[in-house]
N, C-alpha and C positions, 0 to 999 in steps of 0.2 A: 504493498500499500504506500502511496507516495505521500511525502511529507506537504502539508501546506507552505503556502509561499514566504509566511511569516516567521517559520520556526527558525530558531535559533539553537544551535547545540551549545549546552553548557561547557565551561571549563572543567578539565580534570582536575581533581583535587589535588592540592599540594602537600606532598609529605615531607618528613625531615629526609627520608631516602633522596628524595628528587632534588629538594632544594639544598641540601648539604653533605649528603650521602653519608649521615650518621644512622643509626641504629631505628629500626621501624617503631612506630608509637605501640606502646604496651597500654592496654586497658586495664582500667583496675579492677580488681577481683569485687564480685559480688558481694560477698560476706553473708553472714547469716541473715540479716532481716532481707537482703536482696533477694538469696534463694528462696525464703520464706513467700516474700511477693511475687516471685515468679512462678512457685509451684499453686499459689492460690489464683492467680491469676489464669493459670492451667486448668485447674479443676474448676473454676467458675465461667470458661468458656463455653459457648452453645455448643461447639463442637463435642467438648467431653461429655456435657450433659446428655447429648443424643447418644454418644457411645456407651454411656454407663445405662442409659434405657435400653440399649439393643443387648447389652450384656445381662441386664436384669432379664429380658424375655428369654435369652438362651440359658441363663441358668435356672430358669423355671421348668425347663423341658424335662429333665430328670424327674420330677415330680410327678409326671404323667406316664412316664416309662415303667418305673418300678414302683410297688404300693408305699403308701407312707403310713406312718404308727398313727397319724394324727386321724386320717379317715379309715385306715383299714388294717388295723392290728394284727387281724386273723391272717389276712394277705401277706404281712410281714413273715409271720411264722411260716407260712406256706412256702414263701420264697427262700428261707433258710433251709427249709426240709428239702425242696428241690435243687437248689444250689449252694451246697455246702461249702464249697471253696470260693465262690464268687460273692455271696453274700457278705461275708466278714470284710472283705476288701471294700465293697459299697459301703459298709456300715462305718467303716473307718473314715470315710470323706463324707459322711452324713447323709448319703443319698436316701435313707429311709426318711429323714427329718430335713428335707430340703428347705422348706419354708422358713424354719426356725434355726438353721443352721447358721456358724458363725460367718461362713464367705458370702452367703445369701444376705445375710443382715448387713456386712460391710458393704455389698453394692448398694443396699437398699439404703444404707446411710450417706454415703458418698453420693448417691443420686439426690438424694434430698439436701444435702449442703450445698452440691452445685447449681442445683435449680434456686436455691432462695438467693445464692450469690450472682446468678444471672439476673434474677427478677428486680431485686432491689435497685440495683443502679439503672437499668433500663426503666423501671418505673419512675425514676427522679427525672432522667433524661427526657422521658415522654411528657411527663408533666410542665416542665420546662417548655418543650417544643409546642405543647397544645396553648400556651400562654405566647408564645411568639408570635409577630406579625408576618403575613406572606413576604417575601424577599422582593427586593428591587427588580424591575424589568430589566432583562439584557439588553444589551447595547445592538446586538444584530440577531434579532430572533430568527433571520432566514438560515440560519445556521443549524437551528434545532431540528429534530427528525419532523415531527408533525407541523407543518406551516402552512397556513393559507394567505392569499394576499388579494385583496379588493380595491381597485381603483375607481373611487367615484367623481364621475364627471361634475364640473362646477354645477350644471343646471339641475342635479339629482342631489346635491349636498343638502342636507337637511338643516332648517334653521337652527342656529346655534352651533353649527359645526362641530368640532372634534369634542367639545365640552358635552353635547348632547349626545354624540355617539359614545364616548366613555362612560357617561352616566346610565345610558341604555344597557351597555355591556355589563356594568356593575350589578344592576339589576337582574339580568338574566343569569348570571354567574352566581349570585346569593340566592335566586330561588332554585338552582341546581345542587344547593349544597356546599358551596365554595365558601371559603374565608377569601374577603376581597381586600385590596389596599390599592388607593388612586396614587399615582406619581405624575409630577410635572417635570418633563425633560428639560435638559439645558437647552437644546433647539427649540423650545416651544411645542413640543409634542406633547400629549397626555397618554397616560397608560394605565391601565389596572392590571393587577397582579392577584391572582387567584390561587388556591389550593386547597385540596383536600384529600380524603384518605387516610386520616389519621386513627380510623375506626379499625384501620386493617393493624395498626401496630397495637391498639388497644385490645383488639382479639387476640393477637398474638400473646399481651400480658396476660390476658382472663386465661386463655389456655395453659401457660405455664403455672400461673397462680392456683388454678384449678387442679392441677396436676399434683402440685404440693398438697393441697387439701384433699385429694384422693389419698396420697401415701401417708398423712397425718390419720385421716380417719381409719384406714386399714391398720394402721399401728395401734389406735385407740381401740377399735373393735377386736384385735386380736388379743390385745392386753387384759380387756374387761369380759370378752365373750370365753365361751367354752364349747366344747363339742363331745357328744357322747354317744354311745350305740346300746341298744336294748334290743333283746331277741325277746318276744311274746308269742305265746301260741294262743290260739283262738281259744276264746273264754276267759283268758286271764286278764290281769290288770296290770297297770305300771304307775307307781307313784312317783312325783318328781322329787326323790331326795337321792343322795349322792350313793348310798347303799345299793340303790336299785339297778345302777347301770353296768352292764357287762364290762365296759371300758370307758374311761373318762380323762377327757383332756383338758384341763382349766388353762386358761390366760394367766400371765405373769400376775396379774393383779387381781385375780379370781377370788371371790370370797363365798363361802357356802351360804350367806344369808342372802345372796343374789337369786337362788334358787326359788322362783315363784311356785307356791304350793298350787298343785292341781293333779288329777289324777285321770288316768285314760285306760279304758277297757276294750280290748279287740274282740268285737262281736263276732266277725265273719272274715273269711278272707276267701275271695273268688277270683280264679285266673280263667280266662278263655284262649283257648289254641285255635289254630286252623287247621279245619277238617275238610274243606272242600279243594284247596289247590294241592294236587299232591307233590309239586315242588317245594311246598311249603309246608308239608303235612307235619303238625306237631309244633309249629313256632308260635310263640307266645303272641296275642294280640291286645290282651289287656290286662292288667293286675288293678283288683280294689280291694282296699281294706275298709270295711264299716268299722266305725269306733263309736264310743260315747266317752262324752267328756264332762269332767265334773270339776267345776271352780269354786273357791270359798266366796261366800257373801261378805258383807260389812262385818258381820260379827264372827266370821272365821268358818263358819260351817260350810258344807259343802252343797251347792245348789243342786239341784235335780239334773239328770242327764241331759246334755246336748248331744243329738246324733252329727257324726261327720264322716269325711272319707278322705282317705288318703290314696293318690294314685301317683304313678311314676310321672315325676316332673310337676306334680300339683300336690305340693307341701299343705301340710295343715299348720296354720298360726295358732297356739295355743301357749298363753303365759309367757308371751315375750319370746317364745320359741319358734323355731321353723323344724317341723318335724317331717322329715323326708322318708320314703319307701325304698330302702335299698336292696333288698333281698327276701327270698322266701324259699320256703320247701316245706317238708313232711315233719312231723313231729309224732313218731308210732307210741302208743301208751303202752307201758310194759310194766308188768307185774312180775317179781320173783319174789318166791316162798323159799325160806332155808330148809334145813333137813327136819326140822320140827313141824313144819307146815305153816310157821308164821310168816306173815307179809314183812319182808325185810326192805321192798322198796315197789314204790308205784307211783310212776310219773310220766308224763309227756316228754319224751327226749327228743329234742332237735337234731335232726341228721343233715351234716351239709351236704349240699348238692356237687356233684362231681362232674356232670355233663349237661348239655341243654334237655334230655330226657329226664332229668332230677334223679338217676342212680346216686344215691346218698351214703355216706358213712357217719355212723354214730360210735358213741361210747356209753356203755352202761357201767356204773360204779356201785356195788353195794358193799359199803364197808360194814354195817350192820347185821352181815348174815353170819350165822352159826353153824357148824363151828370153825370154818374158815370164809374168810372175804372172798367175794366173787366180782369179777371183772368181766366185761364182753366187750367185742369189737362187732359192730352190726352192720351188714349191708342192706339197706331196702330199695327194692325195685318196684317202682309205682305200676307199672306193666312188664312182668317179668317175661323174657324169653331168652333163648340159648343161642350162643354163637356157634359157629362151625369148630372152633376150638375146642367147643364143651364149657366155655366160660359163661356166666350169666351177666346177663345185662337188662335194660330197660329201653324199649323202643317207642316209648310214648309217655309225656309229662304227668297224664292225668291217671286216675285210679281205675284200670282195668282189670288188672291181675296182680295184685300188691303182694308181694312176699316179702317176708324178713328173714335174713339168712344171719346167725349168729356163731363166732366162734369164742370159746367159752375158758376162763383161766380161772384159777383159784391161788390163794396165797396172800401175800402182804401187799396191799393197794400202794403203800408210801404216803397214805393220808393223815396218820398220826404223829408224824414228827412236826406239825405245824407249819409245813412249808407248802405254800399254794402251789397249786397243780390247775393245768388246763382240764377244763371239762371235755373238750374235744380231742383229747390224747389219751393212751394208755401205756403206760411203762411195763413191759413184759418182763424186765429184767430179773424179778423176783417173784416170778408167777410161774406156776404150772398150767400148760395148756391142757385141758379134758376133753374139749370138741373143737374140730376143726381140721386143716390140714395137717397131714403127717404126724396124725395122731389116730388112735383104735378109732374113737366115735367119729364121724363126718360132722361138719357143721350143721347146726339146728336150723330148719327151714319151717316157718311158721305163715300162716295166713291169717287175718284178721279173727279172732275168736278163738284161735286154738292155743293148746298148752301141750307142753313137752318137758318129761323130767330130764333134770341134768345127771349127766356121767357120774358114777361114785355115790348115788344116793345125797347129794349135796343140796337137794333142792329140786325146785320146778320154775319153769319161766313161762309166761302167759303173754301173747300179742291180741291186746283187748280191743274189741271192735267198738268205736266210738260210736255206733249207731246200731245196737244191738237189735233193736225193733223193726230195722228195714228189713225188706225180703231177703232170702237167703243168696240169691243172685246179685244183690244190687250193694256193691261196695264203693259206690263213688263218694261216700262221705265217711267212710270205714275209719279212715286216718286223717287227724285234724292237720290244718297247716299252721305255719308259724310265719311270723315275718320278722324281718331285721329293719330297725328303724334307727336313722340318724337323726339325734336331736341337738340342734345347733343354736347356739345364740349369738348375735352380733349386733351390738346397741349401735353401731356405726351405721348400719345398711341406709337410712335414710340420707345420711350426709353423704356417703359414698355415692349414691344414685345422684343426688343434687350436684357433686362436683362433676360427676361424669357427664352429666347434660351440659355443664358450663364448658368442659373440655371440648365437647362436639361443637357446641356453639362458637365457642373463640376460635377452634380449628377453622370451620367454616368461613368465619368471617376475615380470618387473615389470609385464606386462600383464594376469594373470589371477590373482594372489595381492591379496588387499585388505588394506590396512590400517586397523585399526579398534581403538575403544575399548570396552569393556563396562564396565558398573556394575550391582552389586547392592545393595541397601540394605535393611536389615531393621530395624524400629522398632516398639516394643512399646506399647502404649496402656494407659490405667490399668485398664480393664477386661478386660485379660488377652488382647487380638485382637493380631493379628500383621500389620504391614504390608510388603508385598515388593514392591520397585521393582525393575525390571530397566529398563536404558535402554544405546543404543548409540550411537555416534558414528563415522563414516567420514572418514578423508582424502580427499576427492575423490567421485566418483561411486561408488557400491555399492549398486546394486539388490537384494542380498540381505540388507542389513543388517538390516531389519525381521523378515524370515523368520527370521535366525540369531538375534534377541533373543526372539522367539517360542519358538525351539526350546529355547533356553538355560532358559527359563520353565517350559516343560513338563518337561523334564528335571529341573530342580529340585525341581518340585513332585511327581513321582513319587517322587523320592530320597528325600523329606521324608513320603510318605504323605497328602498333602494333596487332599483328594476335589476332582475336576475342576469341580465346580459352584460351587466357590469363587472360581475365578478369573474376574475382569472386567476390562473396561479402563477408559477413563473413565467415569463417569457423566454424566448432562447436568449434575447441579449442581457436579460437580468441572470439568467442561470450560469451564462458564461463571464458576468462580471462578478458573479459570487463566489467568494473562495470555498473550495469544498471543505467540508467537515471531516474533521480526523478524528480516528478512535481515541486518540490521546489527547484530543482537544478539550480545556476545560469547559470550554460553551457548550459541548456535545453531550454531556452526560452527567448523571448522577454517579457520586462515589459510593462505595458500599458503607464506608464508614462517616462520610456525611453527606448532607441534602444542604449544601451551604449556598448562599446569596454570591459568595466570591467567585463560584463558578459562573454566574451569569453577569456579573457586573461589567460594565463599561471599562472600568480602570481599575488601580488597586484600591481595595476595600481599606476602609478605616478601621482602626481598633475596634472601635463599638459596634462597625457592621459585622466584623469576623466572629466576635462574641456572639451577636446575635443570631448570625449564621449556623454557628456551631449548634446552637440548640435546636434549630430546625431540622 
């Protein structure tokens, strides 16, 4: 690209080497304060903030790849069982506690500090810019990208001449949302300087401020909130007290008194499965848990039950908690009698599903059996069938042919030492298998309502039918269902939503509102003709700038009653006489750092003008 004819190369800087041939200039060291200032400026730059935001998003990815203790503690245990070598390595880098890990918190805090360091100085600068007046009209408007020229013949000049034309332009620009300022040129010309688009920077600041609000709200919600899991069998109830939870993850500032009292009863659970489409046969269509809730009145007594429903992605709001339906399965009712015929165990035992057809595994522990404690590992098949290998499985998730298979152990269950044990696992190290594989007695298989003696005369086991009065061939309700609920409390949800809306609004505002300056200049010639110039300049890319300047010129001409045939752009003579705009020319662009009057002024700006320009 050729340089303009008025370009002057600056002189090379004179150094000690070139002047005297002595040693080069040695810059002073930054020192501690200098390095602190340097790192602070790097941390609070927008580039660093965007990088940390990207890093936060990347850091959250492991939380969706491996189970988290906060939301799926049982999944973490299963992951350790399935990956005994990899799991300890992942645990050492806190992969199972991503969102509370030290490295994720460090990214979170650095992003928080960076955003604050970005927003505060920019807010001060923007406040000053909002109070600043539009800059002086540039001396050579024709060098700007968007430019229109209208030469008005003496016969068509409105009464009042340039003054009336500029006053009309001022009114048009003000009605279009511009801030305006009128200037009197040294050559007797008049001009109006207008600017608008500061809402763009306002939206930008709203976006970043709201992002800080989201971070603060999430932090407060995580500190004062909690999350817990509860398994409820149909017909059972749950009271919102700490001991009722299967697992509980409190926030850092959680207090047990923040648990609002209520009770929830699971009346029934209904699952619908695909039956017509063979390609998707057995796929779940809908899950619905019917519940009854009880809340205390002003006197503290529980009110009469209020019916409710929990579905997938449709949580129940109760007592400040969001109750989500996470999972479901079958809970066979099992009765175990010891050798004396005394009932040592009677309960509905949740069995954990292992596949889409709800082939499930469960553990029964009978510590009160005499003379020996009894343990069982059970496999439940809602619709039992046999594979070609001889192994049993379920080919449909609903109750068509329910069968319970039990492997039986006797011995010390390890429950007397006071050490907590998982209800979903059985340690067989100190137990003797008396029924199952590789022993004389095969696994015990039962259908609902059947009873079988245990080997060695240690007792008997019964697979109870939950609907004993139903027809013999109707087993559709013979085994009760259970649901797994996630009970979550986040006191900052409303604030997060409000700030998220502000984030979106600020982002859209900063993207779609252009920031531009427009000038209209009117000058009268000696023969009475009127020369009208329209020019515009945008900060950044503005594809509609030229059209906007043209529309202003057309509206202005119509307002003045100027015939349209007087309007013209550059003539060939004017174009050839005009110096080309260069990409490095101060008159032809905004700079990223400043949107200053000095870029458009006819001569050297004064100190006061430069200060006002920097604020713009």
